[in-house]
C-alpha positions in Angstrom: 83.4 46.3 63.4 82.0 48.7 66.0 81.2 52.2 65.0 83.1 55.0 66.7 81.0 57.4 68.7 82.4 60.9 69.4 80.5 61.0 72.7 83.1 58.6 74.3 85.8 61.3 74.3 83.7 63.9 76.1 84.2 62.5 79.7 88.0 62.1 79.4 88.3 65.6 77.9 86.1 67.1 80.6 88.2 65.4 83.3 91.5 66.6 81.7 90.1 70.1 81.6 89.1 70.1 85.2 92.3 68.6 86.3 94.3 71.4 84.5 92.1 74.1 86.1 92.7 72.6 89.6 96.4 72.1 89.0 97.1 75.6 87.8 94.8 77.1 90.5 96.7 75.2 93.3 100.2 75.8 92.0 100.0 79.6 91.5 102.9 81.3 93.2 100.7 83.1 95.7 97.8 80.8 96.0 97.4 81.6 99.7 96.9 85.3 99.0 93.3 86.3 98.7 92.5 89.6 97.0 91.4 92.6 99.1 89.5 95.5 97.7 90.9 97.6 100.6 94.5 97.7 99.5 95.4 101.4 99.2 92.0 102.4 100.7 91.1 103.6 104.2 90.7 100.8 106.6 87.0 100.0 107.2 85.3 101.2 110.5 85.5 98.9 113.5 82.4 98.2 115.5 84.0 96.4 118.4 83.5 96.3 122.1 85.9 96.2 125.0 87.5 92.8 125.8 90.1 93.6 128.5 88.1 96.4 130.2 90.0 99.1 128.4 88.8 101.2 125.5 88.4 99.3 122.2 90.3 100.5 119.1 88.8 103.2 117.0 89.2 104.7 113.5 91.4 107.3 115.1 93.7 104.6 116.4 94.1 103.2 112.8 95.1 106.7 111.6 97.6 107.3 114.4 101.3 107.8 113.5 103.2 104.7 112.7 102.7 101.5 110.9 100.4 99.0 112.7 99.0 95.5 112.2 95.4 94.6 112.7 95.0 90.9 113.5 91.7 89.0 113.5 91.9 86.0 115.8 89.8 83.7 118.1 90.5 81.4 121.0 88.8 78.5 119.2 91.1 78.9 116.1 93.9 76.4 115.9 96.0 78.4 113.4 95.6 81.4 115.7 97.3 79.5 118.4 100.1 78.5 116.0 100.7 82.1 114.9 100.6 83.6 118.4 104.3 83.3 119.1 105.0 85.3 115.9 102.7 88.0 117.2 104.5 88.0 120.5 107.8 88.4 118.7 106.5 91.3 116.6 105.1 93.0 119.7 108.5 92.6 121.5 110.1 94.5 118.6 107.7 97.4 119.4 105.3 96.8 116.5 101.8 98.0 117.4 99.3 95.2 116.9 95.6 95.8 117.2 93.8 92.6 118.0 90.2 91.9 116.9 88.8 88.9 118.7 86.3 87.4 116.3 83.1 85.6 117.2 84.4 84.4 120.5 83.4 84.1 124.2 85.1 86.8 126.2 86.1 84.5 129.0 87.7 82.1 126.5 89.5 84.9 124.7 90.9 86.2 127.9 92.0 82.7 128.9 93.8 82.3 125.6 95.7 85.6 126.2 96.4 84.6 129.8 97.9 81.3 128.7 99.8 82.4 125.6 100.5 86.1 126.3 98.9 89.3 125.2 100.8 91.0 122.2 98.0 93.5 121.5 98.5 97.2 122.1 94.8 97.6 121.6 92.1 95.0 121.5 88.4 94.8 120.7 85.8 92.1 120.6 83.8 91.5 117.4 81.2 89.1 118.9 78.7 89.6 116.1 81.2 89.3 113.2 80.1 92.6 111.7 83.6 94.1 111.7 85.0 91.0 110.1 82.4 91.3 107.4 83.2 95.0 106.9 86.9 94.1 106.6 86.1 91.3 104.1 87.8 88.6 106.1 87.4 85.0 105.0 88.1 83.5 108.5 90.7 83.7 111.2 93.5 84.4 111.5 93.9 87.3 109.1 96.4 90.2 109.4 96.3 93.6 107.8 99.2 96.2 107.6 97.9 99.7 108.1 99.9 102.9 107.4 100.0 106.2 109.4 97.0 107.5 107.5 94.8 104.5 108.3 95.1 103.0 104.8 95.4 99.2 104.2 98.8 98.4 102.7 98.7 94.6 102.7 96.6 91.7 103.9 97.5 88.1 104.7 94.9 85.4 105.2 96.1 82.6 107.4 98.6 82.2 110.2 101.7 84.3 110.2 105.0 82.3 109.9 108.5 83.6 109.8 108.5 83.2 106.0 105.2 85.1 105.6 106.5 87.9 107.9 109.7 88.2 105.9 108.1 87.9 102.5 104.8 89.9 102.9 104.5 91.7 106.3 107.9 93.4 106.7 108.1 94.6 103.1 104.5 96.0 103.4 105.5 97.7 106.7 108.6 99.2 105.1 106.6 100.6 102.2 104.1 102.1 104.6 106.6 104.1 106.6 
């Protein structure tokens, strides 16, 4: 009769433990929401340049009266293209959207806006990615809700959908008024 070795149970137990961690990590209710240390804090500074030839957004714009959205996007970003109609809809409602074009070529960014429409009340180019780093973005698209005092109320990483707008963006905007 073969002798039982306790070492044979270690690999299956390790696999089961990892599978449980992955399962619970992927099935969290809000797995798409990444934490932001800026919630409730003043929005970080913006070191952006002009994209359309007008003045780029400033800290004063972030603290201007009214709720506004700050949307990081790029022409090379497929999810940005997918969310763009939602931004157009929000802008048509009169919601101020500040666009930050992230690590993009100006001519390609302008072509994107010419093709799909320009929903941005103000827009700046973050060609170096410095502003994106300062805001703690993980990638594009990312959208922040900013209150009248320039504080970050909410953040959503990923493309805006009707469901995300209804569940996250609109309630955050209402709480910021």
